[in-house]
N, C-alpha and C positions, 0 to 999 in steps of 0.2 A: 446255205449254212446261215443258221440262226445267231444272233447276237452272242448268246449263252454259249453256243458251241465254240465260236471264235475265241471268246474269252477264255473258256476252260481248256481249249486246246493249246494257247499260248502260253498260259500257267503251266500246263504239264510239259510244253518244251523247254520253258525256262528251269522248271525243276529238273528235267532231265540232264540240262547241260550243266546246271550246278552241281548235280550228283557226281558226274563225271570229273568237274575240276576240283572235287575234293581229294581225290586219290593221290595226285602229287604231293600234296600236303601232309598226309598221311604217310606217304612213302617216304619222305625226307626225314621226317620225324623218326620213322624205323631205322633209317640210316644213322642217325646221331645215336641209336641205343646200339649199334653194331652189327644189324642185319644188313642184308644187301638185296640187289634188285630180284634175284631169282628165289631168295628166301621169303621175300613179300608176295610177289606175282604168284608163285605155286599153292600157297594156301588161300589166296584170295579167289583164284580161279576156281579151285577145286569147290570150296564152300559156294560161290555163286553158281557154278554148274548144279550142285547139288539142289540149291534153292529154286532156281528157274526150272529145273526138271520137275521137282516136286510140284511148283505151281501149274505147269504146263499138265501135268497126269491128273490134277485135281480140277482145274478150270478148263482144260482143252480137251475133255474126254470125247467130245463129238467131232473133233478135227482128227482126220487121218495124217498117219505118217508119211511122208514122201518115199519114193521108189529108193531101192538099198542104193544105186548108183548115186543118188543126190544126197543122200545122207552121208556115203562117204567122201563125195566132193566137199560137204560142208565140213565134215570133220578135218579133212585134210588143209581146208582154208583156214581152219582155227589152229590146227597143230603147227602148221607151217607159216601162214600169213601174219594171223594176229599175235602170235608167239613172239615172232620175229620183231613186229611193229612194236610191241610193249617191251620188250627185253631191250631193244637198242634206245628207246625213249627214256626208260628209266635206268639205264646206265648212264645215259647223258646228263640227266638232272641230279646224278650223284656228283658232277663236276661243274655244272653251271646252274645259275639261277632258274626256278620252273617258269617265272614269268618270261624269260628270254626265250626258253627252250619252245615254249607253246607258239611264240610268234615265229620262229624259225620253221616249226613242225608245219604251219598252216601255209606251207608252199604247195602241198599235195593238190587243191584244186586247179591249179595251173597244169600239174602233170596229168591230172584226170581229163583236162580239156585236151591236152595234146594227144594223149592216148584216144579219145573219142574221134578226134581228127585223123589219125593214122590209120586205126584200124576199123574205124565204122564209117569212115568217109563224112564225119559230120563237121564240115567247114564252119569253123567260129565267125560269129558276125562281127562287124568293125565296131559295134557299140561295146566291145568287151575289151578294146585297147585301153581305156582309161582306166578301169578297175584293174586291170592287169599290170600296168605300170605302178599305180598305186601299191599294188599288194607287194610287187618285187622289190620296190623303192624301201617301203617298211621292212620288208624281210633283210635286204642289203644293210640298212642301218642297225638294225637289230644285232645282226650278225658281228658287226663292228663293236658292239657293247660287249660282247663275251670277254671277261676278265683274263689278262694275260694271253690274248689270242689262242684259247684252248682249241685248236684245231680238231683234236680227238672227239671232244663234245659235238661241235658243229657238224663233223661228218656223221656221227652217230644218229643225230637229230635229223638231219637230212636225209640219210639212208632209210630210217624209220618213215619218213614222210612219203619217199619214193615207193616204198613196198606198200604202204597203205594205200596209194593212188592206184597200184595193181590190184590189191586185195579189194577195194571197193569197188572196182570195175568189173572184176569176176564175181564178187559177191551178188552185185545187183542183179546179174542173169541167174544164178542159182536160187537166189531167195524169192524169185518171182513164182516158183512153183510150191510154196508153203507160208505158213502165217508167220508173222514177226515173233511170236512165242516160240513157236516150234523151232525156227531158226535160231534165236537166242539160246535155245538149250543145247542144242546139237554144237552150236559155235563154241559155247563156253566149254562142253567136254571136250571139244577138240582141241581148246587151248590149253585145258588142264593137261591134256595127254603130251602137248608140246612141251609144256613146262617141265613137267615129270621126267620125259625123255632126255631134255638138255640137262636136266640136273643128273641124272643116271649117267651119262657119258661126258660129263664137264672135266677138266683138270681141276687140281686142287684149288689154283687161284680164282677159278670161276664157280667152282661148287657153290649151291646154296647155303647160305648162312642164316639160320632161322633165329626169331626174337628169342632172347633169353629170360623175359619178364611178362608179366599179366598184361601190364599196361599197353606194351606194343601188340599182343595177340589181340586184344579187344579193338584196338585201332583198325588192324588188319581186318579182323570180323566186319567192323565198320565200313570198310573199304569194299569188302564183298557185297554187303547189304545196300548202304548209302550209295556207294560209288560204281556198283555195276549190276546188281539185281533191280533196285528200285529205278534207275535211270532207264534200262531196257522196258520195264513195265510202264513208265511215264510216256516212254516213246511211242509205246502200242496204243495207250490211250489218246495221245496227241494225233496220231496218225488216222485214228477212229473219228476225229472231230474237225480236222482241218487237212487241205490237200498238201501234199508233199512239197510243193512247191513255197508255199507259205512257211511250212516247218523248216526248210533250209534257210530262209531268209532269218528267221527269230533263232536259229540254231548258231549263227554268226556271235551270238552272245557269249558262246563258249570259251573262246580266248579270254575274254574281259574277266569272266569270272575266276580263271585260272590266275591272272594277274591280281585282282584283288585279293585272292587267297594266300598269293605269296607275300604281297605287302603285310597283309594283316597278321599272319599265324607264323612266317617265315623270317620276317623283318627285311625282306628284300626292298631295296632302294630303287624308287623310279626316277632316274635323271631325265633331264628334258630330252634327250636324245631317244631315251628309252620310250618315253611318252608319245614322241613324233613317230618313232617306228611301230609302235602299236597301234596307234591310232591310223596311220596310213595303211597297215595290213588290214585292220579289222574294217575302216572304211572301204577299202578296196573288196573284200570278201564280201560286205553287205550289199554294195552297189553291183557286184558281180552275181549275186543270189537274185536281188530284185530284177536285174536284165534278164537273167535265165528264166526267171517265173513270166516274164511279159512276153518274151519270145515265144514261150510254151503256148501261153494264152491267145497270142497272136495267130498261131498255127493251128489252133484247134477251133474246129467250128462249134463245139458245145463248151459253154462256159460253167464253170463249177459253183 
């Protein structure tokens, strides 16, 4: 791997994580204008699905589509898995600060680790005890910072994180049979179908409330382009330049971007305990990712 590849790959990962971090800020702004979670998510994923599919058809002509059963599996993962993950998370940030929500949400790597241990018999090494303690301590401190002891919001975020852990575990198996661009196209189509279906069968109190002014519609379009389409493309570009292990380490920046966005654009206040909780969580995640890469490299006879 050349220095230029490493540098450009790193920048693409940072841009991808920054793009995803923009969405909560846009969503909370839409909430202030009267929209709700489903009213923001539905147009966001429909537009992103259209854009990514068009890009796939134009630039991925040489790529074949996977078998029908794989396509159906991906659609279901999007319609059930990613729709649930997104909806629960964005319902939560209507009640608590996004900077707190993202720290709580990052409990999912711990769950992924446990799932691999239970179902794939991949016993975690003793070296992950320290990052595990750091991450869980940070999450516990952050949970204690939720104003008014908003238990509902905590349950929503943790539920989203748990579902995402199962989602990412299943997704890692299915996406081995297709390119990232093809997978992103099918996944976003599935998520769009999921959002539309939830909206059609929702009760009045949960029905989608769409924006009523041009400003918010433009923000949602921005979320679809800058916060969904471009991050997927940047992820693809990054993985073409750097190995997945290095990608995962750099990607631990994402919660940091979320926190910075919340402070700058939403006026969220970072108390000492919030800073400590976030630092422990992000530090634990970074150490966890670095150790995972080291263990993989040590067990592989071929260096990247």
